[in-house]
VOGU-3710 file (C-alpha; in Angstrom, 3 decimals, decimal comma):
1> mtpvplrill> -26,705/-3,383/-56,955  -27,110/0,285/-57,763  -23,767/1,859/-58,710  -22,637/4,803/-56,595  -21,675/8,080/-58,258  -17,926/7,486/-58,257  -16,316/9,337/-61,209  -13,277/7,422/-62,471  -10,837/8,594/-65,134  -9,617/5,577/-67,140
11> aedddghasl> -6,528/6,071/-69,347  -6,309/2,949/-71,555  -5,318/2,776/-75,238  -6,737/-0,737/-75,739  -10,479/-0,626/-76,450  -11,045/-4,228/-75,376  -9,398/-3,740/-72,002  -11,219/-0,445/-71,499  -14,628/-1,975/-72,261  -13,984/-4,952/-69,991
21> iqrnlsragi> -12,942/-2,708/-67,108  -16,038/-0,515/-67,488  -18,442/-3,501/-67,541  -16,902/-5,071/-64,423  -17,030/-1,793/-62,522  -20,713/-1,316/-63,379  -21,621/-4,956/-62,690  -19,894/-4,776/-59,255  -21,840/-1,646/-58,368  -18,718/0,471/-58,167
31> tnevvrvrdg> -19,745/3,187/-60,629  -21,245/3,853/-64,030  -19,400/7,165/-64,399  -16,170/6,161/-66,123  -14,473/8,789/-68,313  -12,216/6,992/-70,771  -9,237/8,618/-72,520  -6,819/6,862/-74,931  -3,408/8,105/-73,796  -1,563/9,927/-71,057
41> qealdylrra> -1,701/13,321/-72,658  -5,495/13,198/-72,900  -5,580/12,248/-69,204  -3,487/15,267/-68,251  -5,618/17,582/-70,395  -8,829/16,282/-68,793  -7,472/16,762/-65,303  -6,487/20,334/-66,031  -9,959/21,097/-67,395  -11,613/19,454/-64,358
51> gphagrprdr> -9,438/21,122/-61,747  -10,996/23,321/-59,040  -9,565/26,440/-60,697  -10,808/25,517/-64,199  -14,473/26,192/-63,485  -15,595/22,550/-63,789  -14,973/21,009/-60,361  -17,908/18,628/-60,756  -15,978/16,789/-63,519  -13,021/16,184/-61,217
61> pllllldikm> -12,413/12,414/-60,942  -12,008/10,752/-57,563  -9,930/7,824/-58,882  -7,410/7,380/-61,716  -6,852/4,100/-63,576  -3,648/4,477/-65,615  -2,241/1,995/-68,112  1,524/2,250/-68,072  2,149/1,589/-71,799  0,324/4,329/-73,760
71> prvdgievlr> 1,059/6,558/-76,798  2,580/10,034/-76,396  2,731/10,150/-72,572  2,900/6,886/-70,585  1,172/6,189/-67,322  4,256/6,670/-65,148  4,766/10,200/-66,473  1,089/10,965/-65,859  1,493/9,726/-62,262  4,578/11,904/-61,779
81> qvrgepehan> 2,838/15,030/-63,036  -0,356/14,345/-61,073  1,572/13,997/-57,841  3,325/17,268/-58,593  0,115/19,290/-58,961  -1,388/20,216/-55,533  -4,998/20,099/-56,748  -4,594/16,474/-57,916  -1,819/15,221/-55,615  -4,196/13,298/-53,340
91> ipvimltttd> -6,268/11,497/-55,992  -5,848/7,711/-55,542  -4,110/6,094/-58,555  -4,230/2,464/-59,709  -1,525/1,504/-62,207  -2,364/-1,119/-64,903  0,395/-3,003/-66,736  1,215/-6,255/-68,461  4,634/-6,542/-66,782  5,646/-7,283/-63,193
101> dprevqrcye> 9,152/-5,852/-63,439  10,178/-5,153/-59,819  11,975/-1,963/-60,781  8,855/-0,662/-62,504  6,690/-1,595/-59,515  9,090/0,154/-57,142  9,155/3,233/-59,386  5,341/3,427/-59,320  5,154/3,202/-55,563  7,917/5,760/-55,167
111> lgcsvyvtkp> 5,897/8,205/-57,255  2,824/7,592/-55,113  0,573/5,063/-56,766  -2,050/3,531/-54,493  -2,373/0,067/-56,088  -0,377/-1,769/-58,772  -2,429/-4,239/-60,903  -0,964/-6,685/-63,439  -2,831/-7,724/-66,613  -4,652/-9,955/-67,215
121> iaydefveai> -6,678/-8,429/-64,394  -8,176/-10,586/-61,652  -11,394/-8,588/-61,477  -12,517/-9,805/-58,048  -9,321/-8,435/-56,484  -9,418/-5,383/-58,750  -12,969/-4,487/-57,700  -12,138/-5,060/-54,015  -9,136/-2,723/-54,274  -11,310/0,006/-55,761
131> rrlglflsiv> -13,908/-0,504/-53,060  -11,274/0,019/-50,375  -10,066/3,209/-51,999  -13,626/4,452/-52,487  -15,057/3,809/-49,026  -15,121/7,499/-48,290  -17,731/8,117/-51,000  -20,504/7,056/-48,640  -19,699/9,979/-46,355  -18,403/12,566/-48,813
141> kvpseddavg> -20,707/14,586/-51,029  -19,794/14,970/-54,680  -18,442/18,506/-55,351  -20,873/20,769/-57,142  -20,334/23,758/-59,364  -21,806/25,933/-56,597  -18,894/25,164/-54,264  -16,577/28,129/-53,621  -13,508/28,330/-55,797  -10,681/26,456/-54,119
151> gdamtadmtr> -13,116/24,735/-51,779  -13,201/21,020/-51,275  -16,280/19,058/-50,255  -14,241/16,445/-48,466  -12,507/19,082/-46,357  -15,841/20,621/-45,451  -17,166/17,247/-44,379  -14,308/16,926/-41,853  -16,160/19,268/-39,489  -19,144/16,962/-39,140
161> pvpaatgrgt> -19,629/15,266/-35,711  -18,268/11,760/-35,355  -19,498/8,941/-33,113  -17,997/8,831/-29,599  -15,110/6,377/-29,218  -14,869/3,806/-26,447  -11,667/5,127/-24,885  -9,009/2,736/-26,184  -6,758/5,717/-26,857  -6,496/9,002/-28,731
171> ilvveddpgv> -4,875/8,909/-32,172  -3,711/12,032/-34,026  -4,016/11,489/-37,791  -1,686/13,820/-39,698  -2,578/13,548/-43,417  -2,978/16,184/-46,132  -5,513/14,183/-48,151  -9,012/14,814/-46,708  -10,335/11,618/-48,241  -7,629/9,493/-46,666
181> illerrrler> -8,158/11,325/-43,368  -11,801/10,317/-43,357  -11,003/6,726/-44,251  -8,429/6,357/-41,504  -10,501/8,279/-38,981  -13,632/6,167/-39,514  -11,604/2,943/-39,391  -9,997/3,930/-36,095  -13,290/5,039/-34,568  -14,964/1,757/-35,489
191> agytaltaes> -12,103/0,040/-33,665  -12,873/2,101/-30,524  -10,237/4,839/-30,734  -10,713/8,603/-30,518  -9,312/10,230/-33,652  -8,046/13,806/-33,916  -7,111/15,011/-37,407  -4,716/17,588/-38,811  -3,931/18,398/-42,458  -0,680/20,244/-41,766
201> paealdllrt> 2,262/20,144/-39,354  1,237/23,481/-37,819  -2,287/22,250/-37,129  -0,895/19,051/-35,629  1,404/20,949/-33,262  -1,539/23,087/-32,117  -3,512/19,939/-31,297  -0,601/18,467/-29,358  -0,455/21,594/-27,186  -4,134/21,330/-26,219
211> spvdlilldy> -5,049/17,644/-26,349  -3,501/14,501/-24,848  -2,460/12,129/-27,631  -1,453/8,467/-27,300  -0,174/7,886/-30,846  0,457/9,835/-34,069  -0,562/8,280/-37,392  1,715/10,298/-39,675  1,693/10,491/-43,458  5,148/10,603/-45,012
221> rlpgeidgle> 4,140/13,131/-47,677  3,024/16,430/-46,156  2,265/19,772/-47,770  5,046/22,308/-47,648  8,785/21,884/-47,477  9,050/19,122/-44,843  8,111/15,462/-44,938  6,624/13,374/-42,131  9,967/12,381/-40,618  11,136/15,986/-40,450
231> fyaqvraagy> 7,851/16,875/-38,722  8,392/14,022/-36,272  11,780/15,527/-35,424  9,995/18,809/-34,621  7,548/16,954/-32,378  10,364/15,376/-30,375  12,269/18,663/-30,204  9,144/20,244/-28,672  9,374/17,731/-25,816  6,629/15,266/-26,820
241> dipvilvtgy> 7,387/11,582/-26,336  4,597/10,122/-28,458  4,892/6,943/-30,535  4,509/7,330/-34,312  3,318/5,040/-37,085  4,435/6,288/-40,498  1,901/5,858/-43,329  3,011/6,213/-46,946  2,244/5,117/-50,457  5,933/4,453/-51,092
251> gneavvvral> 7,720/1,184/-50,668  11,144/2,783/-50,696  13,552/0,833/-48,526  15,596/3,958/-47,808  12,509/5,679/-46,361  11,843/2,691/-44,115  15,419/2,666/-42,822  15,332/6,413/-42,250  12,015/6,128/-40,397  13,240/3,386/-38,095
261> ragvrdfvtk> 16,410/5,326/-37,322  14,286/8,356/-36,448  12,437/6,318/-33,824  9,238/5,527/-35,729  7,509/2,570/-34,095  5,942/1,024/-37,194  5,665/1,537/-40,945  2,404/1,104/-42,874  2,185/1,127/-46,682  -1,023/2,281/-48,335
271> sveyldylpe> -1,757/-1,034/-49,946  -5,180/-2,330/-50,888  -5,821/-3,867/-47,479  -3,925/-1,411/-45,208  -7,133/-0,057/-43,633  -7,969/-3,579/-42,474  -4,821/-4,026/-40,440  -4,356/-0,363/-39,427  -6,162/-0,782/-36,037  -4,090/-3,882/-35,349
281> avehvlrqvr> -0,885/-1,947/-36,044  -2,056/0,858/-33,738  -2,971/-1,570/-30,941  0,377/-3,359/-31,306  2,324/-0,122/-30,921  0,198/1,122/-28,015  0,554/-2,212/-26,239  4,299/-2,095/-26,799  4,509/1,457/-25,430  2,386/0,542/-22,386
291> terqlaesea> 4,616/-2,433/-21,693  7,747/-0,329/-22,015  6,352/2,354/-19,715  5,265/-0,229/-17,156  8,731/-1,741/-17,346  10,319/1,698/-16,940  8,056/2,456/-13,965  8,864/-0,922/-12,454  12,579/-0,324/-12,963  12,262/3,154/-11,423
301> rlasiigsat> 10,399/1,752/-8,402  12,958/-0,999/-8,045  15,804/1,505/-8,320  14,117/3,668/-5,679  13,644/0,694/-3,352  17,216/-0,474/-3,870  18,548/3,048/-3,450  16,624/3,722/-0,233  17,131/0,258/1,305  19,069/0,227/4,560
311> daiivagpdr> 20,519/-3,176/3,666  23,398/-3,374/1,213  22,320/-4,907/-2,116  24,963/-6,227/-4,499  24,145/-7,813/-7,883  26,629/-9,722/-10,038  26,401/-11,300/-13,485  27,326/-14,815/-14,628  31,021/-13,956/-14,298  30,387/-12,889/-10,668
321> lvtlfntaae> 31,499/-9,341/-11,420  29,499/-6,660/-9,614  26,906/-4,871/-11,781  24,923/-3,089/-9,034  26,117/-1,595/-5,750  23,481/0,427/-3,903  23,918/3,437/-1,600  23,712/1,338/1,566  26,507/-0,879/0,214  28,660/2,207/-0,396
331> emfgcpagha> 28,170/3,343/3,195  28,518/-0,123/4,701  31,728/-1,109/2,897  33,133/2,417/2,610  33,519/1,895/-1,136  31,989/4,117/-3,867  29,820/2,333/-6,428  32,049/3,488/-9,283  34,948/1,564/-7,778  32,871/-1,478/-6,820
341> lgqplstflp> 31,319/-2,065/-10,263  33,271/-4,665/-12,178  34,963/-6,017/-9,042  34,616/-9,723/-8,229  31,841/-10,501/-5,758  34,466/-12,197/-3,592  36,003/-8,766/-2,963  33,132/-8,077/-0,581  31,908/-11,525/0,512  33,990/-14,412/1,900
351> pevlagaddr> 34,164/-17,798/0,099  32,128/-19,611/2,761  29,173/-17,271/2,127  29,374/-17,619/-1,663  29,873/-21,393/-1,589  26,176/-22,194/-1,245  25,113/-19,914/-4,106  25,969/-22,486/-6,783  24,258/-25,371/-5,027  21,911/-26,861/-7,650
361> sprpakaprh> 19,736/-28,723/-5,165  16,170/-27,430/-4,591  16,425/-24,143/-2,753  13,979/-22,671/-0,229  11,874/-19,686/-1,285  13,861/-17,502/1,107  17,639/-17,506/0,733  19,395/-18,771/3,888  21,208/-16,178/5,980  24,838/-16,487/6,985
371> earlaradeg> 26,644/-14,663/9,757  30,068/-13,336/8,855  32,538/-10,591/9,641  33,031/-8,469/6,541  35,843/-6,078/5,702  35,499/-2,361/5,022  37,664/-0,396/2,630  39,489/1,118/5,636  40,442/-2,442/6,713  37,983/-2,368/9,600
381> qfpaevavsr> 35,458/-5,164/10,079  31,794/-5,370/11,010  29,415/-8,241/11,880  26,815/-8,910/9,199  24,021/-11,208/8,118  24,306/-12,138/4,436  21,811/-13,843/2,107  22,985/-14,781/-1,402  20,506/-15,965/-4,033  20,979/-17,173/-7,609
391> aevggrtfyt> 18,526/-16,601/-10,456  18,408/-17,877/-14,052  17,168/-15,259/-16,544  17,251/-15,976/-20,255  19,763/-18,748/-19,763  22,097/-16,460/-17,822  22,907/-16,693/-14,122  22,709/-13,691/-11,818  23,687/-13,421/-8,152  22,078/-11,096/-5,601
401> avvrdvttqr> 23,547/-10,545/-2,147  21,674/-8,743/0,636  23,929/-7,658/3,496  22,714/-6,327/6,856  25,115/-4,654/9,284  24,156/-6,097/12,689  26,614/-4,090/14,789  23,844/-2,160/16,539  21,646/-5,249/16,817  24,419/-7,259/18,441
411> rleeqfrqaq> 25,150/-4,437/20,884  21,480/-4,163/21,853  21,230/-7,944/22,229  24,268/-7,927/24,505  22,811/-5,058/26,534  19,521/-6,943/26,816  21,277/-10,134/27,939  23,291/-8,145/30,453  20,140/-6,462/31,757  18,402/-9,833/32,114
421> kmeavgrlag> 21,409/-11,275/33,915  21,612/-8,283/36,237  17,896/-8,466/36,931  18,102/-12,175/37,777  21,080/-11,687/40,084  19,351/-8,642/41,558  16,290/-10,655/42,475  18,532/-13,232/44,120  20,518/-10,574/45,988  17,363/-8,810/47,111
431> gvahdfnnll> 15,871/-12,000/48,476  19,050/-12,879/50,338  19,321/-9,373/51,758  15,700/-9,423/52,934  16,144/-12,646/54,893  19,571/-11,563/56,137  18,142/-8,278/57,445  15,699/-10,156/59,643  18,623/-12,059/61,159  20,685/-8,894/61,523
441> siingysell> 17,811/-7,158/63,276  17,944/-9,858/65,954  21,758/-10,006/66,137  22,295/-6,255/66,233  19,338/-5,580/68,520  20,341/-8,029/71,207  23,991/-6,990/70,828  22,905/-3,428/71,508  21,051/-4,603/74,639  24,133/-6,509/75,780
451> vsalagpare> 26,381/-3,494/75,269  23,985/-1,451/77,422  23,708/-4,110/80,157  27,284/-5,453/80,418  30,551/-4,012/81,691  34,229/-4,818/81,370  35,559/-7,368/78,878  32,083/-8,783/78,237  30,870/-5,349/77,114  33,816/-5,033/74,701
461> qaamildage> 33,101/-8,460/73,274  29,421/-7,580/72,800  30,498/-4,331/71,126  32,630/-6,324/68,659  29,588/-8,434/67,793  27,533/-5,260/67,300  30,261/-3,716/65,096  30,369/-6,844/62,894  26,588/-6,790/62,640  26,597/-3,164/61,532
471> raarltaqll> 29,182/-3,942/58,832  26,977/-6,793/57,695  24,018/-4,398/57,626  25,971/-2,063/55,318  26,748/-4,993/53,050  23,077/-5,948/52,820  22,263/-2,283/52,110  24,522/-2,510/49,070  22,795/-5,710/47,988  19,425/-3,990/48,271
481> afsrkaviep> 20,660/-0,972/46,339  21,971/-3,232/43,586  18,743/-5,232/43,461  16,700/-2,010/43,426  14,627/-3,253/46,358  15,684/-0,618/48,839  13,066/1,935/49,820  14,182/5,275/48,393  13,112/8,774/49,307  13,682/10,791/46,129
491> kvlninevia> 13,784/14,572/46,250  14,099/17,221/43,537  17,511/18,793/44,063  20,658/20,150/42,497  23,081/17,236/42,375  25,931/19,633/43,225  24,360/19,915/46,699  25,008/16,197/47,191  28,596/16,257/45,963  29,916/19,459/47,552
501> pitrllgrli> 29,303/18,455/51,213  31,148/15,131/50,840  34,206/16,540/49,063  36,277/16,617/52,273  35,250/13,056/53,074  36,244/11,991/49,550  39,671/13,543/50,053  40,272/11,483/53,193  38,850/8,386/51,458  41,166/8,436/48,411
511> gedvilttvl> 44,335/9,387/50,284  47,077/11,969/49,808  48,548/10,383/46,636  45,422/11,138/44,625  44,552/14,717/43,649  40,812/15,410/43,813  39,311/17,923/41,382  35,633/18,876/41,230  34,134/20,703/38,236  30,511/21,402/39,162
521> apdvgrvkvd> 28,509/23,308/36,526  26,548/26,118/38,230  23,585/25,784/35,844  23,231/22,029/36,136  19,641/20,757/35,816  17,547/19,504/38,727  17,128/15,767/39,229  14,836/13,669/41,403  17,080/11,334/43,418  17,545/9,897/46,888
531> pgqmeqvvmn> 20,326/12,045/48,417  21,749/9,238/50,513  21,970/6,875/47,555  23,624/9,548/45,428  26,278/9,917/48,123  26,788/6,156/47,937  27,202/6,305/44,150  29,903/8,981/44,395  31,664/7,217/47,259  31,692/3,833/45,497
541> lavnardamp> 33,044/5,351/42,265  35,702/7,230/44,234  36,828/4,057/46,006  36,938/2,215/42,675  39,062/5,018/41,199  41,396/5,050/44,190  42,047/1,328/43,827  42,808/1,832/40,117  45,605/4,346/41,002  47,910/2,430/43,388
551> tggrltvetr> 50,778/4,879/42,792  48,631/8,005/42,806  46,957/10,072/40,130  44,039/12,414/39,614  40,337/11,913/40,391  37,915/14,312/38,707  34,231/14,666/39,592  32,207/16,713/37,096  28,580/17,695/36,596  26,924/19,305/33,583
561> tvdveadtas> 23,690/19,385/31,601  23,505/17,420/28,321  20,839/16,938/25,644  20,458/13,411/24,327  19,373/13,412/20,671  17,086/10,819/19,120  19,907/9,184/17,132  21,961/8,631/20,291  18,969/7,492/22,345  18,072/4,866/19,721
571> lypdlapgpy> 21,342/3,062/20,493  20,427/2,451/24,141  17,152/0,831/25,243  17,098/2,706/28,587  17,542/6,190/27,121  14,902/8,573/25,804  15,691/11,820/23,961  15,722/14,932/26,112  17,695/16,872/28,762  19,809/15,028/31,344
581> tqlavsdtgi> 22,102/15,909/34,216  25,446/14,153/33,827  27,707/13,049/36,678  31,165/12,039/35,426  33,872/10,460/37,599  37,257/10,074/35,884  40,597/8,696/37,005  44,083/8,432/35,525  44,537/4,866/36,683  45,497/1,605/35,041
591> gmtdevkari> 42,347/1,359/32,913  40,486/-1,790/31,904  40,504/-4,264/29,049  37,319/-4,825/27,043  36,858/-8,187/28,762  36,968/-6,621/32,241  34,808/-3,680/31,187  32,101/-6,086/30,001  31,765/-7,557/33,540  32,359/-4,650/35,924
601> fepffttkev> 28,700/-4,286/36,907  28,278/-7,975/37,734  27,796/-8,509/41,480  30,759/-10,110/43,247  33,017/-9,613/40,201  36,326/-8,039/41,196  39,896/-7,878/39,929  41,252/-7,136/43,408  43,094/-9,581/45,612  41,108/-11,965/47,776
611> gkgtglglat> 39,862/-10,170/50,872  40,297/-6,684/49,402  36,977/-6,241/47,642  33,386/-7,459/47,829  32,609/-7,029/44,146  29,470/-5,067/45,044  30,662/-1,473/44,712  29,976/-0,971/40,986  27,034/-3,375/41,037  25,504/-1,129/43,699
621> vygivkthgg> 26,141/1,931/41,537  24,384/0,189/38,644  21,386/-0,724/40,801  20,986/2,784/42,226  21,255/4,436/38,805  18,643/2,101/37,319  16,335/2,632/40,291  16,360/6,362/39,493  15,669/5,833/35,790  19,229/6,763/34,849
631> hvavysevgv> 21,856/5,467/32,455  25,473/4,561/33,175  28,266/4,161/30,632  31,965/3,470/31,083  34,904/4,481/28,901  38,321/3,027/29,626  41,721/2,589/28,016  44,490/0,470/29,441  47,280/2,676/30,809  45,252/5,878/30,392
641> gttfkilfpa> 42,353/5,682/32,829  38,601/5,267/33,195  35,564/7,538/33,087  32,099/6,679/34,385  29,320/8,845/32,933  25,939/8,706/34,658  22,866/10,409/33,232  19,806/11,293/35,325  16,664/12,721/33,649  16,398/16,455/34,319
651> vpgadevrap> 13,140/17,467/36,002  11,493/20,860/36,513  10,820/22,217/39,983  12,511/23,827/42,962  14,860/22,019/45,332  13,276/20,108/48,188  15,019/21,034/51,443  16,594/18,071/53,230  15,545/17,718/56,830  18,401/18,051/59,364
661> rdtwvaprgt> 19,514/14,895/61,108  17,832/14,286/64,491  20,245/14,676/67,360  17,863/14,473/70,328  17,575/11,482/72,608  14,381/9,459/72,097  12,010/9,983/75,031  10,127/7,259/76,743  6,431/6,550/76,194  3,453/4,903/77,809
671> etvllvedep> 1,183/4,282/74,811  -0,124/0,886/73,773  1,543/-0,631/70,686  0,207/-3,585/68,679  3,250/-5,370/67,191  2,652/-7,650/64,153  5,760/-9,581/62,981  5,981/-13,102/61,550  9,671/-13,531/62,509  9,705/-14,557/66,244
681> gvrglvrval> 13,257/-13,272/66,910  12,506/-9,802/65,511  9,154/-9,696/67,309  10,754/-10,562/70,646  13,530/-7,972/70,199  11,093/-5,152/69,395  8,889/-6,110/72,343  11,820/-6,034/74,779  13,212/-2,759/73,398  9,904/-0,893/73,533
691> elqgytilea> 8,929/-2,267/76,938  12,250/-0,888/78,225  11,090/2,494/76,928  7,831/2,221/78,910  5,388/1,161/76,160  2,691/-1,500/76,567  3,121/-4,138/73,850  0,465/-6,416/72,298  2,016/-9,163/70,120  0,684/-10,973/67,023
701> dsgedalrva> 2,516/-13,306/64,626  0,234/-12,696/61,618  -2,401/-10,355/60,251  -5,250/-12,629/61,266  -3,754/-13,020/64,780  -3,539/-9,204/65,056  -7,304/-8,875/64,451  -7,990/-11,494/67,159  -5,676/-9,760/69,649  -7,304/-6,379/68,957
711> aahtgpvhll> -10,792/-7,835/69,337  -9,855/-9,311/72,735  -8,201/-6,087/73,948  -10,537/-3,758/75,840  -8,292/-0,719/75,987  -7,008/1,699/73,325  -4,309/0,925/70,739  -2,241/3,982/69,823  0,264/2,537/67,349  0,394/-0,422/64,967
721> itdvvmpgmg> 3,897/-1,683/64,052  3,600/-4,221/61,252  5,817/-5,954/58,716  4,862/-5,034/55,143  4,902/-8,523/53,658  3,651/-11,486/55,669  1,995/-14,800/54,842  -1,777/-14,405/54,544  -2,896/-10,869/55,376  -0,258/-8,227/54,615
731> grkvadalrh> 0,532/-5,197/56,738  -1,546/-2,733/54,697  -4,708/-4,859/55,016  -4,157/-5,207/58,765  -3,888/-1,429/59,133  -7,017/-0,797/57,055  -9,023/-3,305/59,111  -7,897/-1,930/62,499  -8,614/1,704/61,592  -12,314/0,871/61,689
741> qypglkvlyt> -11,889/-0,166/65,325  -9,345/2,552/66,212  -10,045/5,624/64,016  -6,983/7,564/65,246  -4,598/4,624/64,922  -0,993/5,484/63,872  0,912/2,966/61,716  4,624/2,220/61,330  5,625/-0,233/58,579  8,851/-2,287/58,695
751> sgytddaivr> 10,528/-4,545/56,134  13,803/-6,113/55,199  13,064/-4,534/51,807  10,107/-3,005/50,070  10,108/-3,935/46,405  10,014/-0,890/44,148  6,794/-2,175/42,610  5,112/-2,411/46,057  5,721/1,275/46,727  4,667/2,358/43,223
761> hgvieaadaf> 1,485/0,264/43,163  0,138/1,450/46,483  0,798/-1,475/48,844  2,105/1,285/51,097  1,882/4,980/50,364  4,957/7,146/49,942  3,759/9,225/52,910  3,411/6,215/55,243  5,924/5,909/58,105  8,544/3,279/57,339
771> lqkpftlfgl> 11,510/1,735/59,208  14,123/-0,189/57,247  15,480/-3,453/58,718  17,926/-3,954/60,267  17,396/-1,028/62,626  19,074/-0,033/65,866  17,068/-0,020/69,096  17,777/3,695/69,429  16,543/4,225/65,863  13,420/2,177/66,622
781> arkvravlga> 12,641/4,224/69,754  13,134/7,507/67,903  10,911/6,406/65,004  8,121/5,208/67,325  8,203/8,460/69,263  8,178/10,479/66,022  5,135/8,625/64,651  3,194/8,913/67,944  4,106/12,564/68,431  6,722/14,479/70,421
791> ngg> 4,771/14,488/73,695  4,931/11,036/75,279  2,587/9,653/77,912
//
């Protein structure tokens, strides 16, 4: 092996040891340029002659081998003086000695020796140590006499390009020895890191300002007045949170303790093999920092999730004392976190909820939920769902409780159940009313004929039957309004125009003991409602208020415009945000309990004496309001009174003028009418009534029968009167089929009820003529004449 040109200064007073060292260095291919001196003083003199300022920089050694026991000046003193002279402070030094006194070893390392070797020398290890210290010679040129005074070949070589790293991280090497910089830099780059280098604290700070750095490899000894730890303090003061590995030639325990207290992540001593494990130390620290940052990020995310959760989250330790109380818990329990921390978990959760937490049997992946009423700090209570889980971490038990306030959920569920119940009863009521109207059409129609035909006591008796039938018809009208199956004729209007005309009637209705006050806002919004049904709403609420004030009181009817915000609308499934017109009817009566208030809209529910109430008044109000897309709410306090607030969606547009009531007597006619009705009694009544008015009547009991009758008839048909819903072919299909045969055919639809969906989905058009059952014979004659035209035949 050809020796490399590594100049070594050997200070050894023993010729035998000196010769042996030189032969082993040459045989191992380390160097054949060994300058031997016999004592420490000669070593110091040589170094001063070979210094960069002495004119012989080429003679400057790159490694010192110092025997400790020498004449005049010993090796330790040489080491001390070398480390104190800037031009030689970075030369690696190997100390040679025959003793292994720990105090002497520590003293050498404190002064900055690189390697400590005990005689007799194990030359394999000795040669390997020198090789490690001399690795840089393959990339550093030997200084020549032509170099500028004060220049350093190793420093110049630092500017040469280096191979690209693989991106494992960027390491800033802060070291004042150019040779050591190159050694550490090349070792890091071979391990895949990007290495930035700085020889002074100022240069290092400049690099930190311009380049992202993952770790600082920091030498303890730095040029100038500060050491590595003082520089690290400057780095942290500048706002950089970068991990640091401290590298030093000292083994001083005090330095290690000081470094660890300063926050240094690891401590590396410049031993023989430190370059081998340097990348491992760097990777260990970087992995540790990554793990800590991931943990911090995870904790921050968890804290954010816990803090923003709408459910209350409470965590307790093994002693069941609260250690975490999130924002939702503060709001839910009305207790600040500062007060809750340290409190027993049982302060917030009842024993029956906590009992299952210590069950050691296999638990499901999802903690079971319990329903409970929990107490607030203000002594109020709220319904909640609670899930308590137990976890073992590091041999310690932790409890986590998740609490959900279900007040709103329970209210919505109750509203939904009530709506379903009302809908079911409504369907029943609507069906009953439809069938009952067919019967009332027959009863009232023939009673009307009897009243017209009879005289004396028989006429009075027939009139009593007719009066009872009309009362029954009003009752079925309320059933239809409740069930939302009545045909409505909505108009855009100012609701004040409905209330003002009936004020006098309301006064007579409620009696002299009740004072009526109306507060009608002049700028109230327009609504689209059926005027007649709105009158019924006001009348029913007034009657209900009158009955709640048996000894007198005050009834107030108010209107105004309100804006429903999103937060309020979210509490009620039938409300959307936006402008509404509010109708409020208040009384100063006896009020209602919560139990009564929960049932007031149920059909046939009443608190009045038997025979004094049908139980349909408020149910009818509810049905009408829902039919118009409105919302009704009730507020009541026992002994104070009750207020009903009804909201109708405000709509744009001008008022639609209500047509005046007809007062003329229906004229007779001679046109031909095709009557289609599946109920024989109703069909016979209509036939008799219209024949008395002079019309020619063709009868059919179904849609198919109507087509056969029309096909057999050779004359004209001027009017079709047909029930809307019949078995087989419905009224609309009959009309469509007959219009092909009679292009100018007029149509009048009748029904005990027309379901809201039938009108909306086009079974009959809103503009089609319609007559509600039960109808009077006079009303039938007027409607027929109106549909056919004012001029009869």
